[in-house]
N, C-alpha and C positions, 0 to 999 in steps of 0.2 A: 595513566589510567589503563586498567586492563579489565576485560570482561570476557564473556564467552561468545561474543560476536565481534567481528573486526573487519574493517576495510582499510586499505592503504590508498591514499589519494595524492596525486601530484598536480599542483596548480601551475599552469603554463602562462607565458607572457601574453597570449591572445585572450586571456580570461576564460579559457576552457579548463576543465579539470578531467583527469583520467582517474577513475576509481578502479581498484583491483580487489576482487574478493579472495578468499582463502584458497580457491581452486584455480586462481590465475585468470579468471574471466574479467575482461576489461569492459568498462562502460564509459562513454564520453558524456560529460556534463557541460553544458554551455549556458552561461548566465542569461543569454537572450533566447535560448531554445531553438536556435537556427541549425546548429550542427550536432545537436544532441538534446537530451531532455534538460530543461531548466531544473534547478533544485526544487522548486515548488511542484513542478510536474512530476518529479520523482516521488515526492510525498504523496501526491494523488495516486500515482501508479502503485506505490507500496500499499496504500490503504485498499485500493480496489483489488489488487491481486491477492492480498492476504485474505480478504473477505471472500473472493471468488473461489479460492482453493478450499477453504473451510466449508463454504456453502455447498460446493459440488460434492465434497466428501460426505457431508452429512446427508445429502439427498440420496447418494448411492447407498449409504448404510441403511437408509429407510426403504430401500428397493424402489426408489423413484428417481433414477438417473435423469439429469436435466441437461447434460452436456450434448452438444455445444450450446452455449448461451453467451450473451453480451453483457458487459458491465459498463456502466457510465458512472463517472465520478465527477462531482461538481463541488464547487466551493465559492465562498465570497471572501475576498481579501480586502480588508480595510485597515488603515492605521498600522501597517507593517505586521499584520497577523491575520490568520484565517478566522473569520467570525463564525462560520459554520462550514460543515462538510457533509456531503450526502453521497451514498452509494446506492445505485439502482441496478437491480438484476433484471435483465430482459430475457425472459425464458421463451424458447420456441415450443417446448413441450407444454402440456397442460396437466401438470401433476396435481396431486391432492393438496388442496389449499391449507389444510391443517399441518401437513408435513412441511410445506413451504414455510409457513409461519414459524414452526418449531425450529427449522434450520436457520432461518433469518435471525431469530432472536438469540439462539445459541451462538451463532457466528458473531453477532455484534457484542454480546455481553460476556461470553465465556472463552471463545476460541481465538478470534482474530487478535493477535498480539499488537498489531499496529493500531487497530481501532481502540483497544483497551488502553494502550499507552497514551494515545492522544486524548482520550476521554478523561484519564486520571491526572493529566497535567504533570507528567514525569519531569523531574528537574534535569537540567542539562548543564554540565560543567564545560567551560572553555579554559584550556590551560596552554600556556606558551612555555616551551622548553628550549 
């Protein structure tokens, strides 16, 4: 399988994984989340960071910068899958409410690739070579 995004991963005997991106940056993944992020925590981090970047960019384009701000990502896992996910932006600034709503909606429905991928139920192939 080849695409336009790629990570290499090495699975170690201690049940940890080292992921390396195209720039050589390494990330430790730990199934228990003790020595690195767990796979599910990485999913939450991907969702939150994707939305945060897009939201901040849109607010800046509307001349209402909101950085720094905090993002909270929550979810409910039942029956080996996430039943729901939520991203909350906690703004320190007090920007125009209409601009905030416009940026929130556009982030969720048009820009955040992670959010749109999860919402559309994109298929995943598992191949052994």
